[in-house]
TINUKOL-676922 format. One record per residue (C-alpha): residue in three letters; x, y, z; residue number from 1. Coordinates in steps of 0.1 Angstrom, whole numbers, padded with zeros to 4 digits, m for minus. Layout:
N
rest->ala&x->X&y->Y&z->Z&nr->NUM
...
This chain:
265
rest->met&x->1090&y->0805&z->0058&nr->1
rest->ser&x->1052&y->0818&z->0056&nr->2
rest->thr&x->1048&y->0850&z->0038&nr->3
rest->leu&x->1013&y->0873&z->0040&nr->4
rest->lys&x->0997&y->0885&z->0009&nr->5
rest->ile&x->0993&y->0921&z->0010&nr->6
rest->asp&x->0956&y->0927&z->m0012&nr->7
rest->leu&x->0944&y->0968&z->m0015&nr->8
rest->gln&x->0906&y->0974&z->m0013&nr->9
rest->leu&x->0889&y->1006&z->m0030&nr->10
rest->asn&x->0853&y->1020&z->m0025&nr->11
rest->gln&x->0842&y->1022&z->m0053&nr->12
rest->gly&x->0817&y->1049&z->m0045&nr->13
rest->ser&x->0843&y->1074&z->m0034&nr->14
rest->ala&x->0854&y->1085&z->m0064&nr->15
rest->pro&x->0849&y->1086&z->m0100&nr->16
rest->trp&x->0858&y->1058&z->m0121&nr->17
rest->ser&x->0890&y->1077&z->m0139&nr->18
rest->gln&x->0907&y->1080&z->m0104&nr->19
rest->leu&x->0897&y->1047&z->m0095&nr->20
rest->arg&x->0907&y->1034&z->m0125&nr->21
rest->asp&x->0943&y->1048&z->m0116&nr->22
rest->ala&x->0942&y->1038&z->m0085&nr->23
rest->gly&x->0938&y->1002&z->m0098&nr->24
rest->ile&x->0966&y->1003&z->m0122&nr->25
rest->ala&x->0989&y->1020&z->m0089&nr->26
rest->ala&x->0979&y->0992&z->m0070&nr->27
rest->glu&x->0992&y->0965&z->m0103&nr->28
rest->gln&x->1025&y->0984&z->m0105&nr->29
rest->ala&x->1029&y->0991&z->m0068&nr->30
rest->gly&x->1030&y->0951&z->m0068&nr->31
rest->phe&x->0998&y->0943&z->m0045&nr->32
rest->gly&x->0986&y->0905&z->m0050&nr->33
rest->ala&x->0944&y->0912&z->m0056&nr->34
rest->leu&x->0925&y->0944&z->m0057&nr->35
rest->trp&x->0890&y->0942&z->m0041&nr->36
rest->asn&x->0858&y->0959&z->m0038&nr->37
rest->leu&x->0824&y->0965&z->m0018&nr->38
rest->asp&x->0793&y->0949&z->m0028&nr->39
rest->his&x->0767&y->0976&z->m0016&nr->40
rest->leu&x->0739&y->0990&z->m0039&nr->41
rest->ser&x->0741&y->1024&z->m0024&nr->42
rest->gly&x->0768&y->1046&z->m0013&nr->43
rest->ser&x->0745&y->1058&z->0019&nr->44
rest->ala&x->0767&y->1035&z->0039&nr->45
rest->phe&x->0800&y->1054&z->0030&nr->46
rest->gly&x->0784&y->1086&z->0031&nr->47
rest->ser&x->0789&y->1088&z->m0007&nr->48
rest->asp&x->0759&y->1097&z->m0026&nr->49
rest->ser&x->0761&y->1070&z->m0056&nr->50
rest->met&x->0781&y->1035&z->m0056&nr->51
rest->met&x->0795&y->1019&z->m0086&nr->52
rest->glu&x->0781&y->0982&z->m0090&nr->53
rest->cys&x->0807&y->0957&z->m0076&nr->54
rest->phe&x->0808&y->0932&z->m0106&nr->55
rest->thr&x->0808&y->0966&z->m0134&nr->56
rest->ser&x->0836&y->0978&z->m0121&nr->57
rest->leu&x->0856&y->0949&z->m0118&nr->58
rest->ala&x->0855&y->0941&z->m0149&nr->59
rest->ala&x->0860&y->0976&z->m0153&nr->60
rest->trp&x->0896&y->0973&z->m0133&nr->61
rest->ala&x->0901&y->0937&z->m0155&nr->62
rest->ser&x->0902&y->0956&z->m0190&nr->63
rest->val&x->0927&y->0981&z->m0175&nr->64
rest->thr&x->0952&y->0954&z->m0161&nr->65
rest->thr&x->0965&y->0920&z->m0169&nr->66
rest->thr&x->0981&y->0902&z->m0139&nr->67
rest->ile&x->0965&y->0917&z->m0104&nr->68
rest->gly&x->0940&y->0896&z->m0089&nr->69
rest->leu&x->0906&y->0908&z->m0082&nr->70
rest->gly&x->0885&y->0899&z->m0056&nr->71
rest->thr&x->0845&y->0910&z->m0041&nr->72
rest->leu&x->0848&y->0921&z->m0003&nr->73
rest->val&x->0820&y->0906&z->0002&nr->74
rest->thr&x->0789&y->0896&z->m0021&nr->75
rest->asn&x->0759&y->0897&z->m0005&nr->76
rest->val&x->0742&y->0868&z->m0015&nr->77
rest->met&x->0709&y->0879&z->m0014&nr->78
rest->asn&x->0718&y->0906&z->m0038&nr->79
rest->arg&x->0713&y->0884&z->m0070&nr->80
rest->glu&x->0701&y->0850&z->m0074&nr->81
rest->pro&x->0723&y->0825&z->m0073&nr->82
rest->gly&x->0724&y->0818&z->m0111&nr->83
rest->leu&x->0730&y->0852&z->m0121&nr->84
rest->leu&x->0756&y->0856&z->m0099&nr->85
rest->ala&x->0775&y->0823&z->m0116&nr->86
rest->asn&x->0767&y->0837&z->m0146&nr->87
rest->ile&x->0784&y->0868&z->m0138&nr->88
rest->val&x->0810&y->0848&z->m0117&nr->89
rest->ser&x->0815&y->0831&z->m0155&nr->90
rest->ser&x->0821&y->0862&z->m0174&nr->91
rest->ile&x->0846&y->0883&z->m0150&nr->92
rest->gln&x->0867&y->0853&z->m0154&nr->93
rest->gln&x->0871&y->0854&z->m0191&nr->94
rest->ile&x->0873&y->0888&z->m0192&nr->95
rest->ser&x->0900&y->0886&z->m0165&nr->96
rest->gly&x->0923&y->0856&z->m0178&nr->97
rest->asp&x->0907&y->0836&z->m0143&nr->98
rest->arg&x->0920&y->0862&z->m0120&nr->99
rest->leu&x->0888&y->0866&z->m0093&nr->100
rest->thr&x->0883&y->0851&z->m0059&nr->101
rest->leu&x->0844&y->0858&z->m0053&nr->102
rest->gly&x->0842&y->0873&z->m0017&nr->103
rest->ile&x->0806&y->0859&z->m0005&nr->104
rest->gly&x->0785&y->0869&z->0026&nr->105
rest->ala&x->0757&y->0864&z->0045&nr->106
rest->gly&x->0742&y->0896&z->0046&nr->107
rest->ala&x->0720&y->0911&z->0074&nr->108
rest->ala&x->0687&y->0904&z->0086&nr->109
rest->pro&x->0659&y->0929&z->0072&nr->110
rest->asn&x->0653&y->0964&z->0084&nr->111
rest->thr&x->0681&y->0968&z->0103&nr->112
rest->ser&x->0709&y->0993&z->0098&nr->113
rest->phe&x->0728&y->0973&z->0071&nr->114
rest->ser&x->0698&y->0965&z->0053&nr->115
rest->ala&x->0683&y->0996&z->0040&nr->116
rest->glu&x->0695&y->0996&z->0006&nr->117
rest->gln&x->0678&y->0958&z->0001&nr->118
rest->asp&x->0650&y->0974&z->0022&nr->119
rest->ala&x->0644&y->1001&z->m0002&nr->120
rest->leu&x->0644&y->0975&z->m0035&nr->121
rest->gly&x->0622&y->0950&z->m0024&nr->122
rest->ile&x->0649&y->0926&z->m0021&nr->123
rest->ser&x->0641&y->0899&z->0006&nr->124
rest->leu&x->0662&y->0893&z->0031&nr->125
rest->leu&x->0660&y->0864&z->0059&nr->126
rest->pro&x->0654&y->0873&z->0096&nr->127
rest->lys&x->0672&y->0838&z->0110&nr->128
rest->met&x->0709&y->0839&z->0110&nr->129
rest->ala&x->0708&y->0801&z->0109&nr->130
rest->asp&x->0683&y->0803&z->0080&nr->131
rest->arg&x->0712&y->0830&z->0058&nr->132
rest->his&x->0740&y->0809&z->0065&nr->133
rest->asn&x->0717&y->0779&z->0053&nr->134
rest->arg&x->0712&y->0801&z->0023&nr->135
rest->leu&x->0749&y->0810&z->0020&nr->136
rest->ala&x->0758&y->0775&z->0018&nr->137
rest->glu&x->0725&y->0767&z->m0011&nr->138
rest->val&x->0740&y->0792&z->m0029&nr->139
rest->val&x->0777&y->0777&z->m0034&nr->140
rest->asp&x->0763&y->0744&z->m0040&nr->141
rest->ile&x->0738&y->0761&z->m0066&nr->142
rest->met&x->0768&y->0780&z->m0089&nr->143
rest->arg&x->0791&y->0749&z->m0083&nr->144
rest->ser&x->0764&y->0731&z->m0101&nr->145
rest->ile&x->0763&y->0754&z->m0134&nr->146
rest->trp&x->0799&y->0754&z->m0136&nr->147
rest->ala&x->0802&y->0711&z->m0127&nr->148
rest->glu&x->0817&y->0697&z->m0163&nr->149
rest->asn&x->0788&y->0673&z->m0157&nr->150
rest->arg&x->0762&y->0699&z->m0151&nr->151
rest->asp&x->0726&y->0689&z->m0158&nr->152
rest->glu&x->0718&y->0692&z->m0192&nr->153
rest->arg&x->0692&y->0720&z->m0187&nr->154
rest->phe&x->0725&y->0740&z->m0180&nr->155
rest->ala&x->0739&y->0738&z->m0215&nr->156
rest->gly&x->0745&y->0772&z->m0228&nr->157
rest->phe&x->0752&y->0786&z->m0196&nr->158
rest->pro&x->0785&y->0795&z->m0193&nr->159
rest->arg&x->0816&y->0783&z->m0176&nr->160
rest->pro&x->0844&y->0799&z->m0159&nr->161
rest->ala&x->0882&y->0778&z->m0172&nr->162
rest->gln&x->0892&y->0782&z->m0145&nr->163
rest->glu&x->0868&y->0783&z->m0111&nr->164
rest->pro&x->0875&y->0807&z->m0087&nr->165
rest->pro&x->0882&y->0803&z->m0047&nr->166
rest->ile&x->0850&y->0812&z->m0030&nr->167
rest->ile&x->0860&y->0829&z->0000&nr->168
rest->val&x->0834&y->0841&z->0032&nr->169
rest->gly&x->0835&y->0872&z->0050&nr->170
rest->val&x->0827&y->0855&z->0091&nr->171
rest->asn&x->0817&y->0872&z->0122&nr->172
rest->ser&x->0807&y->0841&z->0139&nr->173
rest->met&x->0818&y->0806&z->0150&nr->174
rest->ala&x->0789&y->0793&z->0135&nr->175
rest->leu&x->0795&y->0803&z->0100&nr->176
rest->ala&x->0834&y->0804&z->0104&nr->177
rest->ile&x->0825&y->0770&z->0112&nr->178
rest->arg&x->0804&y->0764&z->0081&nr->179
rest->ala&x->0825&y->0779&z->0052&nr->180
rest->gly&x->0854&y->0768&z->0065&nr->181
rest->gln&x->0837&y->0725&z->0052&nr->182
rest->ile&x->0825&y->0737&z->0020&nr->183
rest->thr&x->0845&y->0773&z->0006&nr->184
rest->asp&x->0879&y->0780&z->0004&nr->185
rest->gly&x->0888&y->0803&z->0030&nr->186
rest->val&x->0879&y->0828&z->0052&nr->187
rest->asn&x->0877&y->0866&z->0060&nr->188
rest->thr&x->0870&y->0889&z->0089&nr->189
rest->arg&x->0878&y->0919&z->0104&nr->190
rest->phe&x->0915&y->0932&z->0120&nr->191
rest->asn&x->0900&y->0944&z->0148&nr->192
rest->his&x->0877&y->0913&z->0157&nr->193
rest->pro&x->0878&y->0907&z->0198&nr->194
rest->asp&x->0874&y->0868&z->0184&nr->195
rest->arg&x->0899&y->0867&z->0155&nr->196
rest->gly&x->0920&y->0844&z->0161&nr->197
rest->val&x->0898&y->0822&z->0172&nr->198
rest->leu&x->0873&y->0824&z->0144&nr->199
rest->leu&x->0903&y->0822&z->0114&nr->200
rest->ala&x->0916&y->0790&z->0134&nr->201
rest->ala&x->0888&y->0772&z->0133&nr->202
rest->ala&x->0878&y->0778&z->0103&nr->203
rest->arg&x->0917&y->0764&z->0092&nr->204
rest->asp&x->0907&y->0733&z->0110&nr->205
rest->ala&x->0872&y->0732&z->0099&nr->206
rest->ser&x->0886&y->0727&z->0064&nr->207
rest->gly&x->0908&y->0699&z->0074&nr->208
rest->asp&x->0939&y->0721&z->0071&nr->209
rest->arg&x->0938&y->0720&z->0035&nr->210
rest->pro&x->0968&y->0733&z->0019&nr->211
rest->gly&x->0963&y->0762&z->m0003&nr->212
rest->phe&x->0929&y->0774&z->0026&nr->213
rest->asp&x->0928&y->0811&z->0025&nr->214
rest->thr&x->0930&y->0828&z->0058&nr->215
rest->ser&x->0925&y->0863&z->0060&nr->216
rest->val&x->0919&y->0896&z->0073&nr->217
rest->trp&x->0911&y->0932&z->0066&nr->218
rest->ser&x->0923&y->0961&z->0076&nr->219
rest->trp&x->0918&y->1000&z->0075&nr->220
rest->phe&x->0950&y->1009&z->0048&nr->221
rest->glu&x->0981&y->1015&z->0062&nr->222
rest->pro&x->1009&y->1016&z->0038&nr->223
rest->glu&x->1033&y->1006&z->0070&nr->224
rest->tyr&x->1012&y->0973&z->0074&nr->225
rest->ala&x->1029&y->0956&z->0042&nr->226
rest->asp&x->1067&y->0960&z->0060&nr->227
rest->ala&x->1074&y->0927&z->0070&nr->228
rest->asp&x->1090&y->0942&z->0102&nr->229
rest->his&x->1062&y->0959&z->0112&nr->230
rest->ser&x->1043&y->0942&z->0147&nr->231
rest->phe&x->1010&y->0943&z->0132&nr->232
rest->his&x->1025&y->0925&z->0102&nr->233
rest->lys&x->1040&y->0900&z->0123&nr->234
rest->glu&x->1008&y->0895&z->0148&nr->235
rest->leu&x->0993&y->0884&z->0121&nr->236
rest->leu&x->1013&y->0861&z->0106&nr->237
rest->ala&x->1020&y->0844&z->0141&nr->238
rest->glu&x->0981&y->0837&z->0139&nr->239
rest->gly&x->0987&y->0818&z->0102&nr->240
rest->val&x->0968&y->0845&z->0086&nr->241
rest->thr&x->0978&y->0842&z->0053&nr->242
rest->arg&x->0963&y->0879&z->0037&nr->243
rest->leu&x->0963&y->0913&z->0045&nr->244
rest->ile&x->0933&y->0936&z->0029&nr->245
rest->met&x->0942&y->0966&z->0031&nr->246
rest->phe&x->0909&y->0989&z->0025&nr->247
rest->glu&x->0911&y->1030&z->0019&nr->248
rest->arg&x->0875&y->1039&z->0023&nr->249
rest->gly&x->0877&y->1071&z->0013&nr->250
rest->ala&x->0889&y->1082&z->m0022&nr->251
rest->pro&x->0917&y->1067&z->m0032&nr->252
rest->asp&x->0949&y->1080&z->m0033&nr->253
rest->val&x->0967&y->1070&z->m0056&nr->254
rest->ala&x->1001&y->1081&z->m0045&nr->255
rest->ala&x->1005&y->1065&z->m0014&nr->256
rest->ile&x->0990&y->1036&z->m0031&nr->257
rest->ala&x->1027&y->1038&z->m0052&nr->258
rest->ser&x->1047&y->1048&z->m0023&nr->259
rest->thr&x->1038&y->1010&z->m0009&nr->260
rest->ser&x->1058&y->0995&z->m0040&nr->261
rest->lys&x->1087&y->0995&z->m0015&nr->262
rest->tyr&x->1077&y->0969&z->0010&nr->263
rest->leu&x->1060&y->0946&z->m0023&nr->264
rest->arg&x->1089&y->0945&z->m0046&nr->265
C-alpha cells in the first residue's frame, strides 16, 4: 500500500532563531519526515524585515536534531556558483549525517517581481526560460563532477559528501518537468497548480519510472492534511504523489506542529 510522506517547511524570515529552533525540534518529535526551508536573500517577498540564509539555518537545525530529514525548497541555482553550492551541500551532509535533500529551481527572469533581491545584489539572471533550464542542468552536472569518485584531480581537496543527496527540482512547466525527470531524483510543484497531476506524471515518465523517484507537492500548513482519511491526502495518493510538504509561511506555531503527531505516529 502506498504511503504519503509528510514534511514541514518553515519560513526562516518569519521569526527569531529561538522560535525556529523550537519549531524544528517539535517537527522531529512530532514525526515529520523532513524539515524544509526557503532560499531567499531578503524577507521582503514575505513581508519580513530579514531572512536567515538558507544553508546556515539548515546547518543550525542539523545541530539541534538527529533524525529528521532536511531540505531546501528550492535553492535558486543562480544565487551561488555551482562549485560553491557543491561545497556547501557536502558540508551540510557532513554536519547532518547525510540527511539533506537538495531542492533546486531555475529562478526567475531579471527585472520581474520575483527577481528584486537578485537585481539588488547584482546577481546575473538569464532572461530566456530555456537558458535558465540549461543552467540548472549544468549546475547539476558540475556538482556531480565535483562529487564523483573518479573526479578530475583539480578537485582534489574539495569536500565530497559521503552520501550524495537526492536532488529534486521545483517545476511549473512541462519542459522543466521532463528535463528534471531525465536528470534528477524528483520534482516538486505547488498543490494548486492547474496542471499538477500532468506535470508530475510527465516527470515520472521522463525518469523511466525509476524506483524512488520523488513526486512531491507543497501546500499551506494544515495539520489535517496529514490524516490518511482526509480527502486531499487521498487525492494526492491517487495521483501518485509520494510526498506532501506543508509550508507554514508565518511565524511557526510550535503547538500546532506538535499536534500533527496524532496523524504521523
